[in-house]
C-alpha positions in Angstrom: 0.0 -0.1 0.0 2.6 2.4 0.9 4.8 1.5 -1.9 2.0 2.5 -4.5 2.0 6.0 -2.8 5.9 6.3 -2.9 6.1 7.3 -6.5 3.7 10.2 -5.8 5.3 11.7 -2.9 7.6 14.7 -3.2 9.3 14.0 0.1 9.5 10.2 0.6 12.6 10.4 3.0 10.5 12.6 5.3 7.5 10.2 5.2 10.0 7.3 5.9 11.2 9.3 9.0 7.8 9.7 10.3 7.1 6.1 9.7 10.2 4.9 11.6 9.3 7.3 14.5 5.9 5.8 14.6 7.3 2.3 14.8 9.5 3.2 17.6 6.7 4.7 19.7 4.2 2.1 18.9 6.7 -0.6 20.0 7.1 1.0 23.5 3.4 0.2 24.1 3.5 -3.3 22.8 4.1 -4.9 26.2 1.1 -3.1 27.6 -1.1 -4.1 24.7 0.0 -7.6 25.1 -0.9 -7.7 28.7 -4.3 -6.2 28.0 -4.9 -9.0 25.4 -3.6 -11.7 27.5 -6.2 -10.7 30.1 -8.9 -10.8 27.4 -7.6 -14.2 26.3 -7.7 -15.6 29.9 -11.2 -14.5 30.3 -12.7 -16.3 27.5 -9.9 -19.4 27.3 -12.2 -21.8 29.0 -15.0 -21.3 26.3 -12.5 -21.8 23.5 -10.5 -24.6 25.2 -12.7 -27.3 23.8 -11.8 -26.3 20.1 -8.3 -26.4 19.0 -9.2 -24.6 15.9 -10.9 -21.6 17.7 -8.0 -21.4 20.2 -5.3 -21.3 17.3 -7.5 -18.7 15.6 -7.9 -16.6 18.6 -4.1 -16.5 19.2 -3.5 -15.7 15.7 -6.2 -12.7 15.7 -4.6 -11.4 19.0 -0.9 -11.7 17.4 -2.1 -9.9 14.4 -3.7 -7.0 16.7 -0.4 -6.7 18.4 2.0 -6.9 15.4 0.0 -5.4 12.5 0.5 -1.7 13.1 4.4 -2.0 13.4 4.8 -4.5 10.6 2.6 -2.6 8.1 4.7 0.5 8.8 8.0 -1.6 8.5 6.8 -2.9 5.2 6.5 0.6 3.7 10.1 1.7 4.6 11.9 0.0 2.0 9.8 1.2 -1.1 10.2 4.7 0.4 13.9 4.5 0.8 14.3 3.0 -2.7 12.1 5.7 -4.3 14.2 8.3 -2.5 17.6 7.0 -3.5 16.6 6.0 -7.2 15.3 9.7 -7.8 18.8 11.1 -6.8 20.9 8.6 -8.6 20.8 6.7 -11.9 22.0 3.4 -10.4 18.4 2.1 -9.5 19.2 -1.6 -9.5 22.2 -1.1 -7.1 20.3 0.8 -4.7 17.5 -1.7 -4.6 19.8 -4.5 -3.8 22.1 -2.6 -1.3 19.2 -1.3 0.8 17.6 -4.7 0.8 21.1 -6.2 1.8 21.7 -3.7 4.6 18.2 -3.8 6.0 18.6 -7.6 6.2 22.0 -7.5 7.7 20.8 -5.0 10.2 18.0 -7.4 11.1 20.6 -10.1 11.7 22.6 -7.9 13.9 19.5 -7.1 16.0 18.6 -10.7 16.4 22.2 -11.4 17.6 22.5 -8.4 20.0 19.0 -8.9 21.6 19.2 -12.8 21.7 22.7 -13.0 23.1 23.5 -9.8 24.9 21.0 -7.0 25.5 18.0 -8.9 27.1 20.6 -10.6 29.5 22.3 -7.4 30.4 19.4 -5.0 30.7 16.1 -7.1 30.5 13.4 -6.9 27.9 11.8 -3.7 28.8 15.1 -1.8 28.5 15.9 -3.6 25.1 12.8 -2.4 23.8 13.1 0.9 25.0 16.5 1.1 23.4 15.3 -0.1 20.1 12.5 2.3 20.2 14.8 5.3 20.9 17.2 4.1 18.1 14.2 4.2 15.8 13.2 7.7 16.9 16.8 8.9 16.2 16.9 7.4 12.7 13.5 9.0 12.0 14.5 12.3 13.1 17.8 12.1 11.1 15.8 11.3 8.0 13.5 14.2 8.4 16.5 16.6 8.8 18.2 15.0 5.7 15.0 15.2 3.6 14.7 17.2 0.4 11.9 17.5 -2.1 12.1 15.5 -5.2 10.7 16.3 -8.6 7.7 14.1 -9.4 8.1 13.2 -13.3 5.0 12.9 -15.3 4.2 9.3 -16.1 5.4 8.5 -19.7 2.6 7.4 -22.1 4.9 5.6 -24.6 4.3 2.1 -25.5 7.8 1.2 -23.9 7.1 2.5 -20.5 3.3 1.6 -20.3 3.9 -1.9 -21.6 2.9 -4.8 -19.2 5.9 -7.1 -19.3 4.5 -10.6 -20.0 6.8 -12.1 -17.5 5.5 -9.8 -14.4 3.1 -12.5 -13.2 5.6 -15.2 -13.6 8.2 -13.2 -11.5 5.3 -12.5 -9.0 4.7 -16.3 -8.6 8.4 -17.0 -8.2 8.9 -14.4 -5.4 5.8 -15.8 -3.6 7.0 -19.2 -3.8 10.5 -18.1 -2.5 8.7 -16.5 0.3 6.8 -19.5 1.2 9.6 -22.1 0.9 12.3 -19.8 2.5 10.2 -19.2 5.6 8.9 -23.0 5.5 12.4 -24.0 5.8 13.3 -21.5 8.5 10.4 -22.9 10.5 11.5 -26.6 9.9 15.0 -25.8 10.7 14.0 -23.9 13.9 11.9 -27.0 14.9 14.6 -29.7 14.1 17.8 -28.0 15.1 16.9 -27.2 18.8 16.8 -30.9 19.3 20.4 -30.9 18.2 21.9 -27.7 19.8 19.6 -27.4 22.7 16.3 -25.8 23.0 16.9 -22.2 24.4 16.4 -18.5 23.6 19.9 -18.6 22.4 19.2 -21.5 19.8 16.3 -19.5 18.3 18.5 -16.4 18.2 21.3 -18.3 16.6 19.3 -20.0 14.0 17.5 -16.6 13.0 20.8 -14.8 12.9 22.5 -17.3 10.5 19.3 -17.2 8.3 19.3 -13.6 8.0 23.1 -13.4 7.4 22.7 -15.8 4.6 19.9 -13.6 2.9 21.9 -10.4 3.4 25.0 -11.9 1.9 23.0 -13.0 -1.2 21.4 -9.4 -1.6 24.7 -7.7 -0.9 26.4 -9.8 -3.7 23.8 -8.8 -6.3 24.3 -5.3 -5.4 27.9 -5.2 -6.1 27.5 -6.2 -9.9 25.8 -4.6 -12.8 23.2 -6.8 -14.3 21.6 -6.9 -17.8 17.9 -7.0 -17.6 17.7 -9.8 -20.2 20.2 -11.9 -18.1 18.3 -11.7 -14.9 15.7 -14.5 -15.6 18.3 -17.1 -16.5 20.3 -16.3 -13.4 17.2 -16.6 -11.2 16.6 -19.8 -12.8 20.2 -21.0 -11.9 19.5 -19.7 -8.3 16.2 -21.6 -7.8 17.9 -24.8 -9.1 20.9 -24.3 -6.7 18.5 -24.0 -3.8 16.6 -27.3 -4.7 19.8 -29.2 -5.0 21.5 -27.7 -1.7 18.4 -28.4 0.3 18.2 -31.9 -1.1 21.6 -32.9 -0.3 21.5 -31.3 3.1 18.8 -33.6 4.3 21.3 -36.7 5.0 23.5 -34.2 7.0 20.5 -33.2 9.1 19.9 -36.8 9.8 23.5 -37.3 11.0 23.7 -34.3 12.9 22.6 -35.7 16.4 25.2 -38.2 16.5 27.8 -35.8 15.4 26.7 -33.3 18.1 27.0 -35.9 20.8 30.4 -37.0 19.6 31.6 -33.2 19.5 30.5 -32.5 23.1 32.1 -35.7 24.5 35.5 -34.9 22.6 35.8 -31.0 23.1 35.6 -28.9 26.3 35.3 -25.5 25.4 33.9 -22.2 26.9 30.2 -21.3 26.4 31.2 -18.3 24.0 33.4 -20.5 22.0 30.7 -23.4 22.0 28.1 -20.9 20.6 30.5 -19.4 18.0 31.1 -23.0 16.8 27.4 -23.8 16.7 26.7 -20.5 14.7 29.4 -21.4 12.2 28.1 -25.1 11.8 24.4 -23.7 11.5 25.5 -21.0 9.0 27.4 -23.5 7.0 24.3 -25.5 6.5 22.1 -22.6 5.7 24.4 -20.6 3.5 23.9 -21.7 0.2 20.1 -21.9 0.0 19.7 -18.8 2.0 22.4 -16.8 0.0 20.5 -17.7 -3.1 17.1 -16.6 -1.7 18.7 -13.3 -0.6 19.7 -12.8 -4.2 16.4 -13.5 -5.8 14.3 -10.8 -4.2 16.4 -7.9 -5.3 17.0 -9.3 -8.8 13.2 -9.5 -9.2 12.7 -6.2 -7.8 15.3 -4.8 -10.0 13.8 -6.3 -13.1 10.3 -5.1 -12.6 11.4 -1.7 -11.3 13.3 -0.8 -14.5 9.9 -0.5 -16.3 8.6 2.4 -14.2 7.0 3.3 -10.9 9.9 2.0 -8.8 8.2 2.4 -5.5 5.1 0.6 -6.4 7.0 -2.2 -8.2 9.4 -2.8 -5.1 6.3 -2.7 -2.7 4.5 -5.3 -5.0 7.4 -7.7 -5.0 7.8 -7.1 -1.2 4.2 -7.9 -0.7 4.0 -11.1 -2.7 7.3 -12.2 -1.0 
């Protein structure tokens, strides 16, 4: 939704700044809202208990109420940034890939710091307050750096207004990639804690490794110039690589429990060293498929955005992904 508006805004960076500030302020109230909704759930839980479907639907609905405002705003930040950067530079494709890479690697850093350090050192409320403060600071900085853009009139030529016959195919590809990548992440997050231990550290470790792979693939794409006609073929190679790497990793996952037990018996190391070795092992398992997934999204966004309406196209690809 916000992506479709980005191309019409003369000051997309200012809008981005206000969105980021709104996200930060809203997140301060999430614990309070969650507490209210938990009380509501408790009051009707006995009524819903006899139906597993109703209980699951209720939990989904309550989680949606809590997360939707912030995630809706977060989803609009990338199209706004892309719109601003591509309006001030000719290197549209590089900006899309680089911004997505930095955004994903920043998410990986946040998962690592919160999961391994901040919550332990200062607690969840202070961690939320710190993250919210950083958001507000980033938003204020964006507003200060904002400058108006010239909105070019939409071209009416057959070239710019043509509907590329492969758009629907690319949207299908990005939808399937989003489905399979998050599906794999959920499966890995269910299986690996049985091997590396079920704790908040294992969840943070898996999420960090997953996001690092995505960010690495996007960064790889951002460092190269791509001819538009070569993008579909390269995406095909990436999809094939994902299928092969995931298939060949299945026997490795089956052997992991025994390997892990043998490793623990043979090596005595500190907790920090042990978690580092776990991260490297998990990252090695995830790297190839997540790297390819991370490269596919910016390539599709770049391919479609070279037609026109970059904010709308990036938002569209982001939505389907």
